[in-house]
N, C-alpha and C positions, 0 to 999 in steps of 0.2 A: 184720538187716533187709535186705530185698532192695533193690538199687539201683533208683532211680526211672528209668523208661524215658524216653528223649528223645522229644519230640513228632515225629510223622512227617508230612511234607508229601505230600499225594496227588500223583499224576502230573499234569503239565500244569496247574499252578495258574494262576488269574487273578491277575496280580501288579500291585499298585498301589504306586507309589513316592512317598514324601513328599519331593519334590525340594527344597523350600525348607528343610526340616529338615537334609537332608544337605549342601546348599550352604553353610549357616552352619557346620556342624560341620567340613566339609572345609576351609573357609577358615581356621579357627583351629587346625587340626591340622597337624603337620609331615607331609611336607616342604614348606617354603615355596618353591615352584618359580617361577622367572621365565624368560621368554625371554631371548635374548642382548641384546635391546633393553631389558630391564628390566620388561617387561609381566608382571604376575602371572598365573600359570596353575594354581596349586596347588589351588584350589577346583574348577576344571573337571576337572583330573586326578583328584581324589578322587572326585567324583560319577560320572564316566564309568567309572572303574575299578570302582566299586561296581556299576554297571549291568551291566558286562561279566561280573563275577563271578556276579551273580544269574542272568543268562541262561545262563551256562555250567553252573551248578549245576542249574537247574530246567527249562530248555528250554521256556519257555512259548510258547504260540501267540498269547495275548492279554495285553496289558499296557498300562499308562499311567504316564507320569511327570507328576506333578501339582505345579504351582508356585502360590504365592500371586500373585494379580494385583495390579497397582499400585492405590493408592487405598484409601479406607476401605471397611469392610464393614458389614453389618447390626449387628454387635456395637457398633460405634462409635455407631450411632443409639441403641442400648439404654443405652450407658454411655460418655459422652464421654471418660472417662479411660482407656478400654481401650487397652492397649499404649502409653499416652502417655509412659511413662518410658523407652521404648527409645531408645537413641542413634541418630543418623542412620546409615544404612548406610555403611561405609567405602568410599572411592572405589576402593580396590584390589579390593573385592568386587563393587561395582556394575559395574565394567568387565568382569567375567567372566560376567555373566548372558547377554548376547546370544550370545557364542561357545558357551556351554554349550548354550543352546537350539538353536543351529544344529547342534551335534554330535548331540544327542538326535534331532533330526528326520532328520539324515543317516543315523543308525543304523537308521532305519525304525521308531522307537518313537513311538507316539502321545504327544503332549505337550498337556497341558490347563492353561489359566489361565482361570478363570471369575470375572468381575467380581462385586464386592460380597459374595463369600464367601471363606472361606479354603480352602487346600488340604485341610485336615482334613475340611471339609464335603463337598467333591467326592469324596474318598476314601470317606467314610462312606456317601454316597448310592450310589455304584457298588458298594460291598461289600454293601449291603442288597439292591440289585437282583440281584446275582449270587447271594446267599443265597436270595432268593425263588425262584430258578430251580434251587436245589439245587447251585449251583456253588461250589467252594471258592476262597476268596480269601486270598492271602498279601500282607500289607501290610508294606512295607519302610520303617521309620521308627526314629527314636531318641526320639520324643516320647511321654512317658508318658500324655498325654491320650488317645492312640489305644487304650489298653488297654480303654476302655469299649466298643470295637467287637468285642472278642473273643467268639466263640461257637462253636458246633459247625462253622460254615462259614467262620470267620475266624480267622486266626492272625497274629501279628506276628513280624517278623524284624528284628533289629538287626544289620546287616552289619558294623558297626564292632567289635562284640563277638562276632559270630557266634552269637547266642543266639536261640532261638525261644520264643515265649510263647503257650501255649494257655490254656484255662480254669485248669488246675492251676498253670501257670506264673505267671499273674497273681496267683493267691491266694498262691503261694509268695513272690513278689517283693514284693507290696504289703500282704499280710495281709487283703485283702478280695476279694470276687468281682468279675468284670468288671462286673456290673450295679450294683455299689456305687461304682465308680470316679468317676462324676460327683459323687456326694455327698461322696466323699473329697476330691476336688479343690476342691469348693465350700467345705467346712469349713476346709481349710488355706489357701485362696487361692493365688495364684501371682504372685509379685513380678515375674517376667519379663513376664507379660501384663497386670500391674496389676489382677488380679482380687482384690478386697478380702478375701473370706472372713470368718471370724469372728476377731476380734481375739484375739491370743495363743493361737490354736489351731494347734498344729503337728502333725507327722506322728503322734506317739504319742497325743496327745489325740484326734485325728480317728479313729484306728484304734480306740481304746477305745470311743468313742461309737458307731461303726458296728458293732463286734463285739457291743456290748451292745444296740443298738436297731435295727440292720439298715438304717435309712434316715432321712433328714431328716424325711420325712412322719411316720414313726412317732414321732420326737422331738417333733414339734408335737402329735401326737395325745395323747401322755402325757409331758409335760415333766418331771413329778415323778419318773418312773422314771430319767431321766438323772442326777438327783441321787443315786441309789442305786448308781451304777455303780462307785464307789470309786476312780476315777482322781483325780489331784491337780486340785483346782478343780471337781470334779463338783457340789458343793453350790451353787455360784453359777451353774452353767451354765444352768438353766432361765430365770433372769432374763435372762442374756445372750442366750439364744435368742429370748426375747420382744422384747427391746429392739432387736436387730439383725436381725429377721426379714426386713425388706425387702432389706437388704444380702445376707443369706445366700441368699435365693431368687434375687436378681439374679446372685449369684456362680454359683449352680447353672445358671442359664440361659446365662450366658457360657461355662461349662465344657462345656456340652452340644454335642456335634457334631451338626450338622444332617444328617438322613438323607433329606430330600426336596427337595434343590436341583433347580431347573429346569435341566437340562443340554441343553435344546434338541435333544432326540432322540438324544443320545449315550447308548449303552447298552454293557454289557460286550461284546456280540457285535460291536459296531462297532470295538472297540479291538484290532484284529488287527495283529500286528507285520508290517511291510512289508519288502520287500528293501532292503538298504542302498544308499545312493547313494555308491558307492566313489569316484567322481571328486570329489564334494563333500568326502568324508572326507579324501581325499588332500590337497586344498587346505587344509582346516582343520588337519589334523595337521602339515602343512608349516609353515603360518603360526604355529601355536602351539608348534612344535618338539617334538612328541611323537614322537621318532624311533623308539622301539621299536614303537609301534603303526603308524607309517608303514612300517617295515620289514616288519612282519607283513602289512600290506595289499599290499605289493609282492610278497610271496611267495604271493599269492592265498590267504592263510590266512583263517580265520573272522574276521568283523568283530565280530559280537556272539555268535557261537556258538549261535544259536537253532536250532530244529528245521530239518532239512535242507530241508524244502519252502519255507523262507523264505530260502534262501541265494541270493546273486547271484554268479555266477561270471564276470562280465564281465572281460575282460583288463585288467590295469593296466599292462602293459609299454609303454614308450615307445621302447625300443631293440630293433630286430629283428636276428637273427643271419643273416637270409636271404642277405645279400650279403657274406659273409665267405669269404675264400679260404684254402686250405691250400697252401702253396708247397712242392712236393716235387721239382721239377726246375729245371734251370738256366734254361730258357726262361721259366718263370713268374717266377723270381727277377729276371731281366733286365727283364721287363715291369713288375714292381713297382718296380724300381730307377728305371726311366725315369719312372714316375708320381711317385715321391718327389722326383726331381731337378727336375721341372717344377712341383711344388707350391709354393705361396706359403709354406705352413707344413705340417709333418706331425707327428703324434704317434707316439711309439714307446715300447716297454716291453720289458724283458727278463724271461724266465722262467728260474729257476735251481733249484739243488738245496738251497739254504739261505738263511736270512736273514742269516747272518754274512758280511759282504762280503769278509772275508779268506779265506774257505773255499769260497764258493759257486762251482759250475761252471755255465756257460751251457748251458741246455737248448733255448732258442729265443728268437726275437724277434718282436714284433708291431708292425704299422704301421697308420696310418689317415691318409688325406690329405683325406677329406671325410666328414661324418657318415654313418654307415650302411655305409660301404665300408672294410673292413679286411682285413688278411691276417696269418696266422701262419706263420712260417718255423721249423719244428722242425729241430734239429740234433743232438739227443742223447737222444731217447726210446729206451730200451733194454729195454722190457718184452717178454716172449715174444710173438712174432707182430707186433712193431712194423713198419710199412712202411719201406722204404728211404728214407733222408733224405739231403739234401745234407750234405756234410761241414762241420763247424764252421769249419775253416780257409778253405774256399772261400767260404762265406757272408761271413765277416768280412773276407776279402781284398777282396771286391767292395764291401762296405759301408763299409770304412774311409775312403776318400776323401770320401764323403758325410758320414759321422758326424764327421769332423775338419774339415770345411769350415765356417768360421764365417759364410759367406754363406748356407748352406742352413739355414734357421731351423727349429728343432725345439721341440716342447713335450712335457712328460711330467709324471708324478706322482711326486714324490720322486726327482728325477733324480740326486741325490747317490748313491743306491744304484746306479742303472744306470751312472753314471760309473765307480764302483768296479769293477763287473763288466767293463766294457769295458777298463779299465786292465789287468786281469789278462791280457788278450789283446793288449796293445800298442796300444790305441786311446785317444786322448785326446779326449773329447767336446768339441765346440765348436759355436757357433751356437745356444745356448740362448735362445730368445725368452721362454719362460714355463715355470714349474713350478706346476701347479695347486694343489699343497699350499701353496706359498709365497704364491700369489695369494690363496687363501682366508684364510691367516693374516694377511696384510697388510690385507685387506678388513675382517676382524673376528676378532681373535685368540681371542675367547672365545665366538663364536657357536656353534661346534660343534667336534667333532674334525675334523681335516683330512685323514683317510684317504680314499681314493677312494670306498669304499662309502658312507660318511657324506655326502660331498659330492654323490654321485650322487642319493641320496635327497633331500637338501635342495634341490638346484638343478635336477635333472632329473625328480624324482618317479619315479625308476627304481631298482629294487633289482638291482644286478649279481649275476651268479652268484658265490657266494663260494668261496674256496679249499676250505673244508670240504665244500661241496656236491659237489665232484669228488674230493677227496682223502681224505675221512673225517676222523675225530677221534682224539685220544689216541695211544696207543702204536702203533696200527695205521695211523696216517695215512701215506699214500704221499708220497714226494717227487715233484716234477713230472715227472722223467724216467720214473717208473713209471706215469704216467697215460695212458690210451689217447687217441689223437689225436681220436677222435670227441667226447670231452669236453674235452680240453685245448685244442684249437684254438679253439672258440667262446669259451671262457673267456678265453684270451689275446688274441684279436682284439677281444673286447668291451672289455678293459682299454684298448686303444689308442683304440677308438671313443669310449668314454665320456670318456676323458681329453681328446680333441679337442673334444668337445661342452662339457665343463667349461671348457676353455680359452676357448672363444668366450664363454661366459656370464661367467666371472670376469674375463677381460680387459676386457670391456665395462664391468663393474661398477667395477673398479679405475680404468679410464681416465677415468671421469666426474670423478674427483677428482685434480687434477694432483699434489698432494702424495703421495697414496697410490701413484700410478704411479711417482713418483720414488723412494719407499722401496723399491718392488719392483725397479725397473730399475737403481737406482744403489747400493742396499745389498744386498738379499737375493740377487738373482741373481748379481751379481759375486762375492759371498762364497762361493757354492756350490763352485766349483772349488778355492778356497783351502782349504776344509774337507776336500775330497777329498785334497788334497796332504798336509795335516796328519795325517789319519787313516791314509793309506797309509804315511807315514813312521813313525808310532808313537813310543813313548817307551821308552827303556832303563830297566830296573829291576834292582836288586841283590836277587835272590831269596834269597840266603844271609842277607843283612842282615835281610830281612823275616822269615825263619824265626826268626832270633835274637830279633827284636822280639816275635814271637808268643809265644815262651817266656817272655820278660820280662813281657809283659802278663798271661799266664796266672798268673804268681806274684803280680803286683799285684792281680789280681782275687780270688785266694784270700785275700790279706791284707784286702782290702776286705770280703769276705764275713765273715771272722772279726770285723772291727770292727763290722759290722752286727749279728751275732749277740750280741756283747757288749752293745751299746747296747740291743738289743731284749730281752735276757735269755733268748733261745731261738733255735734254728735255724729258718729258714724259707726258702722259695724266693723269692729277690730278683726273679725274673722273673714271679712270679704276682701280678697285680693284686689278686686276692681275698685272698691271704695278706698282702699289703702293706697293704691296707685294714684288715684285722683288727689288725695290729701298730700301724700309725700312729694310727688313729682310735678303736680300741676299747681296746687295751692301753695305749698311750702318751697317748691322749686329746689328740692334736694338733688344732688348729682345722681344721674342714672349710671349705675355700676354694671348692669347686665340687662339683657332683654330676653323675653320669652321667645319661643320659636315663631310666634305670631307677631313679634316686633313690639310688644308692650313692655314697659319697664317691669323688671322682675322684682317681686317682693319675697323671694326665697330666703331661707334662713341665713345662708352665708352672706347674702347681700345686706340683710338687716343687721347682722353682726358687725359687718364692716362700717355701716352707717352709724351704728350705735356708739362707735368710738368717738364720734364728733357731734352727733345730733341727739337731742333728748327724746323725741318721739319714737324713733326706732328702738331706743333703749327701753322705753316703756312697753312697746309692743313685744319685744323679746322676753321681758319679764312676764308679761301677761300670757304669752304663748307657753312658756315653761311651766307656769303655775296651772294653767288650764289643762295642759297635758297630764301633769302630775295628778290633778284632781280626777279627771275622767279615767285615767289608766290605773291609778292605784287607790287613792283614798275613797273614791266612790265604788270602785269595782271589786277590790280585794274582799270586803266583807261578803259580797254576793258569791264569792268563789269558795267559801268554806264548805268542805264536804260534811254533810250531816252525820255520816257514820263515824268519821274520825275527828271532827271538829278542827280540822287543819286544812291548809291549802296545799294543793299538789300540782307543782309545775310539771312541764314536759321538757326534758333536755334533748336537744337534737345534735346528733353526731355528724350528720351528713348535710349540713346547710352552708356553713361559712366556707370561703375559699381556702382559708389558712389552717384549718384544723381546730380552731377554737370551738368550744361548745356554745350553742345558743339555747335560749329557753323561751317558752311561750305558755300563755294561760296559767299564771301570769309570766311576763317577761321579767325575770329577776336581774338580768344583766344591765338593764337601763335605768335603774333607780339612781338618780344623781347622788354623788357623794360630796361634791364640792359646794352644794347650795344648802342653806339652812332648811329649806322646805324638803329637800331630798333626805337630809339626815333625820328630819322629823318622821318621815315615812319609815325609815329604818328602825326608829324607836318602837314601832308597832310590831316588829318581828321579835317576839318575846320567848323567854324560856318557861317551861312548865314549872310548877312548884317543886322545889328541891333540886332544880337544875340551873345551870348557867349557860349562856351563849359564849362559845369560844371561837374567835375568828383568827386564822393564821394566814398571812399573805406574804408572798415573796417581795423583797425590797429591790426595786429598780432592776427587775429581771431582764428586761430587754437590753438595757445598757450593759449589763454583765454578759449577756449573750453576744452583743456587739464586740466587747473586749475579747471574748473567746474566739469568735469567728475571724476577727481582723488580726488577732495576735499583735496588736499594737503594744509595744513595750511600756509606754507611759500609762496607757489605760490599765494594762494588766497590773502594773505596779501600784497604781492608785487604789484599785479594788483589793489587791492582795494585802495592802497595808491598812485597809479599813478606813480610808479617807472618805470624807464627804465628796462624792464624785463631782457635784456641781461646783463646789468650792475649788476642788482640784483643777477642774476645767477652767474656771475663772482665773485661777492663779497662772495657768499656762497662757491663756488667751490674752490677758491684760498685763502679764509680766509683773505681777506683784506676789509677795509672799502669801502663804496660806492664811496667816493671821491677819493680813491686811485686806483681804477680800471683803468688799462691802456687800450689803444685802442686795443692792441694785445690780452689782456685777454678778453676783451669784444667780439672780433672776435671769439675767441675759445669758449666762452660760448654760443655765437649765434649758432655756428656749433653744439654744444651739444644739445641745445634746439630744433633746427629743426631736427637734426639727430634722436632724440628720437621720435619725432612725426612720422617719417617714419620708425621706428623700426630698426634704423641703429645699427650695431654691433661695437665693439671696433675696429675691423679691418677696417670697412668702415670709421669710424671717423678718424683713423690714416691716411688713404689714403687721406681723404679730407684736413686734417690739415698738412699733410706731416710731421708727427711725429712718433716716434716708437709706436708699438702697445701697449706695456706695459704702456706707458705714457697716451695713449688714454684711456686705461682701468682704470687707476687711476682717470682720469677726471670723467668717468662714475660712478665709485664706489663712489667718493666724492659727485657727483650729487645725487645719490640715497640715500646716507647717509643724505644729507641735505633736500632732497625732497622725503621722504619715501612713501608718498601717490602716487607718480607717479609710483614707482616700483610695489606697490600693485595693482594699476589700470591695469598696463600692464600685470601682471601675471593673474589677475582676467579675463581680456579680452581674453587672450590666452586660458584659461581653458574653458570659456564660448563658444568660437569659436569651440574648439574641441568637446565640449559636444553637441552643437546645430547645428554646421555646418554654423552658421552665427553670425554676430554681429549686433548691432542696433545703430542708431543715437539717439540723445536725444529725438527726436520726433517719434521714432518708425519705421523709415525706416529700412528695413532689407538689410544687405549687405552680400550676400552668398559667402562662401569661399570653392569652390569645392575641393580644394587640401589640406585642413587643416588636413585631415587624410591620406594623400598620403604616400605610402611606401617609395618613393624617398625622401631622406632627404633634398635635395636642394629645391625641389618644396614645401615640407612641411614648411620649414623655410621661404620661400618667402610668403606663405599663412599666416604664423604667423606674419610676418612683416606687411602684408596688414591688418590683424585683428586689429593691434594696431592703424594703421593710419586711417582705414576706418571710424570708428565712428567720428573722428575729421573732416576728410574731408567731410564726409556725413552730419554731423551736420552743418558745414559751408555752404554747398550747400543748406540745408534746410533754414538756416537763411537768406541767400541772396534772396531766393525765397519768404520767408515771407515778407522780406523788400520790394520786388517788388510789392507784393500784397497790402501792406499797403500804399506804395507810390502811386500806381495806384488809390487806393480808395480815397486818399487825393486829387490827381490831378483831379479826376473825379468830386469831389464835390466843390473844391476850386479854381481850376486853369483852365483858358480857353485854348483851343488848340493854340491860338496865343501867349500865355505867356510862355509856356514851354512844352517840350516833353521828354519822356524817349526814348533815341535812341540806347543805347547799354548796354549789361551786359557782363562783362569780369572778370571771376574769382570772386573776392570779391569786385568788383567795379561796380557802376552804373554811366552811362554817360548821361547827359542831354543837350538839347539845350534850353537856357533860354534867353528871351528877356532882353536886357541890363538893362532896368529900374526895372526889377523884380529880378535881381540877388541877391541883398543884402537880401531882405525879404525871398525869396525862399530858399536861401542857409541854413539859420538857421532852417527853418521849415523842410526841407528835411533831414538835419543832425539829427535833433531831432527824426524824424520818424524812420530813420534807426537805431538809437541807442536804440529806444524803441521797435523795431520790435519783439524781444523776451526778456525774462528775464532770465539772468544767475546770478550765485553767484559772478560774477565779472562784472565790467562795460564793456559794449560794446562801443567801441570808433570808431566813423566814422570821417574821415578827408576829407575836401572838398578843391578843387582847382578850379580856374576859369581862362580861357584864350581864346585867339582867335582860338586856336586849341587844340587837345587832349593832345599833349605833354606839352603845357604850363599849362594845367589844372591839370596835374597829379602831 
């Protein structure tokens, strides 16, 4: 049989969009997007995305987006119960209507809301008018009621499933012709609209009645024929038809789309797409944080991609390149040097050959001392035909006094990287007033990414020239030294210009809140050069030991694979989720704990962890995954990361990544080396001290619990810490009602789970799962805990309320931790945000404390310790790791512990514990 042909939409169709239908569908469909302030935008995004796709595909010149108007319609006059059982519109949806309407209008699309009728009736009327003129109409909807409008001039499109319905499509989908749809809907009724229909007549019965009799009118003309149709209940149907005639005819009237609405002169010809209002779109996309569309707008790309005669090509640029200089001679350099020396503040940036700070060579520097006026000083462009440039040595020699002068204030974007580059040439950057990446991060860590391009779009409404614009992509991408000055200079100068403008905006924003300014100027900016020192120093590793460990792990992995095959009764790929699903849930019939978005049983880590408590195969899989990750991430990879110049590895610490203020690290990630597993501790053994030195590790003891005591001011917790008690034992004593000396190891273990569970906002259900006890027993533990430590419960409730009120919580030092989903309509997302609200002040305060400690330690070492005696080489969670010369270990250990314990003052003692060894594992 020949394949059925897909319907074809004629060129330039008249498009009518059922906006209300798509608004509801987009609201309930993922992704559930919010702004950084927690305002929902998913429905807006879904509808606008659909509009953009429609226009891109069909290039219409005429179109309308139709929404239901507020208030009752003529159908409510006909039948008071019409749509009466619909719940009120969710607040999270209601708040999206006005901005959606604003975007539709700014896109240049006609928007219609007609009182006392529904969007369906407006669409039906316009489609009929267009059909009368012989014009083809494409109706975009997900509403089955609209199938009654399909004819030779009208087709439906469901953009969510990308399906088109013509006459044949309607018949194929519903089993009836378009002209029978009204009767089909009337017979079945519609619970969502509260259309009654005929009692106990469903889809199959309605279909059988219409296929046999063609219409409701025919049924009333010859009701006895309905009894002969043979479907179940046919014999009683004539009586039912007579008895409920009024209801059925009313249902038919309610289901009929009106085709003669008075549109006050609005005709298809009048609904022409207009040029987009790019300024308004820029404002709306910025406010709603639709960064991709904003980026596209800045590139002068298509807004709705309609026919070219409807395009608006007005410029969106807010930053001009007209007043940028290229400095190629000493006189021009001296002129710019004088400007920079007299400037109150200037922005600068480096251009290099690589993002790897240990390998990159300096290619040029750019400066800006007022918005719009910037310069690029090239020193190493070496492409064929490159103009003569000033020597790198000369430029840096002239700039060195200015860059090292702490009175000459500078701003930059990610100045840690630029500091590294300058260090390679003997310059130690000083006088840092602001780093726009850090200012953005402090202002709101989760509002956006903190790279310059994202910040420029968000705060300046300007899309800077991207590196790929001038260097290309992929394997053929040029390094900066290979790029012609005609492109490189404006790009580099713009970086400095945009950074200066961002500094002005972000400094003003942060300065409005004294606590935020304090976090920026007293924590993040002073930490920057300390991280540069740590990264430059790097860490020594034993590559031979790691190679040996890799071989050992390979053998262990092979053994685990054999165990898995034995348990499963067959060989399979342990890394394949599909094969694992088949083994675990089909062959072994393990319980399905969670499903993927596509409905398959999940094999995610949290699922396997839970199953591993009761079943051997998930336990083996988890061990295999852990070892495999350790091998690929550390034992195999670390030796390849040793820098040939220093013979050490050099991580990158990131100040502007985590939501809570904690540092993260990459290449390699030092934060994720497991400490509780034997394999993880083996890896730590490979972090070794050079000859004549020892590794010293100092970490805070139970810092988050101590912060909990301080923040909650619970008298029992404060007393336990102040008296130096084992806090888990003290908790067990209170919860289980036994003396401190009578607490068993099991009771302490359970109390520890309660203590840490509460920090992370764990529920009784979560605690029950962790301790493998009944939920009611876990609830009893928590109730008893709150009874004995009422200040903790008060703190938690206070924090939840503050988070809901303000949209953020704060650390002890004023760092704000924004919670975009704290007011989410979705209960699961809201609960997760509430849990985060409880944990964030503790985790964030712990992050602030370790940063303060690093600053105090660095200050002490700068004044009292020579570089040969000791170095700070790593920061991992609540731990600082040093290399210390053997003869200074004893004296420095006490001094460093004292400094860390006195870094900040809490209402309970801060305790720092030190360990010393030949390697990191021994020292911990």
